[in-house]
C-alpha positions as CSV (number, residue, x, y, z in Angstrom):
1,M,106.6,74.9,82.5
2,T,107.8,78.4,82.7
3,P,111.6,78.6,83.2
4,A,112.6,79.7,86.7
5,S,114.5,82.7,85.2
6,H,111.1,83.9,83.7
7,H,109.2,83.9,87.0
8,P,108.3,87.3,88.3
9,R,110.4,88.3,91.3
10,L,108.9,89.1,94.6
11,A,110.7,90.9,97.4
12,L,110.0,89.7,101.0
13,A,111.8,90.0,104.3
14,R,112.6,86.3,104.7
15,P,115.7,84.3,103.8
16,A,115.8,82.2,100.6
17,Q,115.1,79.0,102.5
18,H,112.3,80.2,104.7
19,P,109.0,78.4,104.4
20,L,107.3,81.5,103.2
21,A,109.9,81.8,100.4
22,D,109.1,78.1,99.5
23,T,105.4,79.1,99.3
24,V,106.3,82.0,97.0
25,R,108.2,79.6,94.6
26,K,105.3,77.1,94.6
27,A,103.0,79.9,93.6
28,G,105.2,80.6,90.4
29,W,107.1,83.6,91.8
30,R,110.8,83.9,92.4
31,P,111.5,85.1,96.1
32,V,114.0,87.8,96.5
33,P,115.2,88.2,100.1
34,Y,115.0,91.8,101.1
35,S,115.9,92.5,104.8
36,F,114.9,96.1,105.2
37,T,113.7,96.2,108.8
38,S,115.2,95.2,112.1
39,L,113.7,94.5,115.6
40,R,114.4,96.9,118.4
41,V,113.9,95.7,122.0
42,T,111.7,98.0,124.0
43,G,113.2,97.1,127.4
44,A,109.7,97.1,128.9
45,A,109.2,95.0,132.1
46,P,106.4,92.3,132.2
47,P,103.1,93.9,133.2
48,M,102.8,91.6,136.2
49,L,105.0,89.1,138.1
50,L,105.4,86.1,135.8
51,N,105.1,83.6,138.7
52,R,101.6,84.8,139.4
53,V,100.2,84.1,136.0
54,Q,98.7,80.8,134.7
55,A,100.7,80.9,131.4
56,L,102.7,83.0,129.0
57,L,101.4,83.5,125.4
58,V,104.0,84.1,122.7
59,L,103.2,85.1,119.2
60,S,106.6,85.2,117.4
61,P,110.2,84.0,117.6
62,S,111.3,87.6,118.2
63,G,109.2,87.9,121.3
64,A,110.3,84.5,122.5
65,K,114.0,85.4,122.3
66,V,113.4,88.6,124.3
67,A,111.3,87.0,127.0
68,A,113.0,83.7,127.5
69,P,115.7,84.9,130.0
70,S,113.0,86.3,132.3
71,L,110.8,83.2,132.5
72,P,110.7,81.1,135.7
73,P,111.6,77.4,135.4
74,G,108.5,75.2,134.7
75,M,106.4,78.1,133.3
76,T,103.6,77.1,130.9
77,C,104.1,78.7,127.6
78,L,101.5,78.6,124.8
79,V,103.3,79.5,121.7
80,Q,101.9,80.2,118.1
81,G,104.3,77.9,116.2
82,A,107.3,75.6,116.2
83,G,109.7,78.4,115.3
84,T,108.5,80.4,118.3
85,A,109.0,77.3,120.5
86,D,112.5,76.8,119.2
87,A,113.3,80.5,119.8
88,L,112.6,80.1,123.5
89,G,115.7,77.9,123.8
90,R,114.6,76.6,127.1
91,E,114.1,72.8,128.0
92,D,112.8,73.7,131.6
93,L,109.6,75.2,130.3
94,D,106.2,73.6,129.6
95,V,105.8,74.5,126.0
96,Q,102.5,73.9,124.2
97,L,101.5,74.5,120.5
98,P,98.1,74.9,118.8
99,V,97.1,72.7,115.9
100,E,97.9,75.7,113.5
101,A,100.4,78.5,113.8
102,R,97.7,81.2,114.0
103,A,96.5,83.5,116.8
104,E,93.0,82.1,116.4
105,A,94.2,78.6,117.1
106,L,96.3,79.8,120.0
107,W,93.1,81.3,121.5
108,E,91.3,77.9,121.2
109,L,94.3,76.2,122.9
110,L,94.2,78.7,125.7
111,Q,90.5,78.1,126.3
112,R,91.0,74.3,126.3
113,R,94.1,74.3,128.5
114,F,92.6,76.7,131.0
115,P,88.8,76.3,130.9
116,Q,88.3,78.4,134.1
117,G,90.2,81.4,132.7
118,G,92.8,83.2,134.7
119,E,95.6,85.8,134.4
120,F,97.9,85.5,131.3
121,V,100.8,87.6,129.9
122,L,100.9,88.0,126.2
123,V,104.4,88.6,124.6
124,R,104.0,90.6,121.4
125,G,105.4,93.3,119.1
126,E,104.5,96.9,119.2
127,R,102.1,96.6,116.3
128,S,100.8,93.1,116.3
129,R,97.1,92.8,115.4
130,E,95.8,92.4,118.9
131,Y,93.6,89.5,118.0
132,L,93.9,87.7,121.4
133,E,93.3,90.9,123.4
134,V,90.1,91.6,121.5
135,A,88.9,87.9,121.6
136,A,89.4,87.7,125.4
137,R,87.8,91.1,126.2
138,G,85.2,90.8,128.8
139,S,85.9,87.1,129.3
140,S,87.4,85.1,132.2
141,W,90.8,85.0,130.3
142,R,92.5,88.2,131.3
143,I,95.3,89.0,129.0
144,H,98.0,91.4,129.9
145,P,100.2,92.5,126.9
146,W,103.9,92.7,127.3
147,V,105.3,94.6,124.3
148,T,108.9,93.4,124.1
149,H,110.0,94.6,120.7
150,R,109.1,96.8,117.7
151,E,110.0,96.7,114.0
152,A,111.8,99.7,112.4
153,A,113.5,100.5,109.1
154,R,117.2,99.4,108.9
155,E,119.9,102.1,109.0
156,P,121.4,102.5,106.5
157,F,118.4,101.6,104.5
158,P,119.0,99.1,101.7
159,A,117.6,99.9,98.2
160,L,114.7,97.9,96.9
161,P,116.0,95.3,94.4
162,K,114.6,95.0,90.9
163,V,111.4,93.0,91.3
164,E,107.9,92.8,89.9
165,G,106.2,92.6,93.3
166,V,106.7,93.2,97.0
167,L,105.1,91.3,100.0
168,A,104.6,93.3,103.2
169,L,104.4,91.0,106.3
170,S,103.5,93.7,108.8
171,P,101.9,97.2,108.9
172,T,105.4,98.7,109.4
173,Q,106.8,96.9,106.3
174,A,103.7,98.2,104.3
175,E,104.3,101.7,105.4
176,I,108.0,101.5,104.3
177,L,107.4,99.7,101.1
178,A,104.4,101.9,100.0
179,P,106.5,104.8,98.5
180,L,109.1,102.4,97.1
181,S,106.8,100.1,95.3
182,Q,105.3,102.4,92.6
183,G,104.9,100.4,89.4
184,V,105.1,96.9,91.0
185,R,102.5,94.6,92.5
186,R,101.8,95.1,96.2
187,F,100.8,92.1,98.4
188,A,99.7,92.3,102.0
189,W,99.9,89.5,104.6
190,G,96.9,90.3,106.8
191,E,94.2,92.9,106.9
192,A,96.1,95.3,109.1
193,T,99.0,95.3,106.6
194,A,96.6,96.0,103.8
195,E,95.2,98.9,105.8
196,A,98.7,100.3,106.3
197,F,99.3,100.2,102.6
198,A,96.1,102.2,102.1
199,R,96.9,104.7,104.7
200,A,100.3,105.3,103.1
201,G,98.5,106.1,99.8
202,S,99.5,103.0,97.9
203,P,96.7,100.4,98.2
204,A,97.6,96.7,98.1
205,D,96.8,94.9,94.9
206,A,95.8,91.8,96.9
207,C,95.6,90.7,100.5
208,C,95.3,87.4,102.3
209,E,94.9,86.2,105.8
210,P,98.3,85.4,107.4
211,K,98.3,81.7,106.4
212,P,100.8,80.1,104.0
213,S,98.1,78.3,102.0
214,L,96.3,81.5,101.4
215,L,99.4,83.3,100.4
216,W,100.0,80.6,97.8
217,A,96.5,81.0,96.5
218,M,96.7,84.9,96.4
219,L,100.0,84.8,94.4
220,A,99.0,82.0,92.1
221,Q,95.8,83.7,91.3
222,D,97.5,87.1,90.6
223,L,100.0,85.4,88.3
224,A,97.3,83.5,86.5
225,S,95.2,86.7,86.0
226,K,98.3,88.4,84.6
227,E,99.1,85.6,82.2
228,N,95.4,85.4,81.0
229,H,95.4,89.2,80.3
230,Q,98.5,88.9,78.3
231,E,97.0,86.1,76.2
232,E,93.9,88.1,75.5
233,S,95.8,91.3,74.6
234,P,96.2,91.9,70.8
235,C,99.7,91.6,69.4
């Protein structure tokens, strides 16, 4: 087994004990926490009265924290994952989770829970991938986006630590990391993030759908390919 000190280092905007950091470790990389963005609240009001919608849809803990104070007691909230449910911090809400922490699974839950359709408010960030809006277009499930926050570079901006790779978890992160990551591996969490790397002139070396198991596969495969190349190279 390769000593931990010899594992290539990967910068990502998550704490050392975050589940994604654990996934990075299992794939053979050493996660390096790099908090280089912060969330800014937009201050936007809900697109319609919340007591007139069938349910609230929430994609992330950040959106949950912003929206929680405005929610009427007893409101049904379909949230993407357990972390988002915890971030609501309200015991007087009807909180429901899909079988997987993915927007696709949230869409399936919405259709099962409300088979007749209706009006729904979606809490999301400024540049989330808009999967639910696209999936519901022209259907009986009318989704009204409520953009509660956006991601921006930290000020003052922290220098990129010495690493062999970077993982961008959003398009904004990819745009920021693109000029900083010359000479290291660039990994993208989601197609929109990979597209942002490309627009910034520094294409991603690999991309995966936003799912931990696929992140593990992407990083492990990249590491294996590098090791095989080194073994085949002449001394």
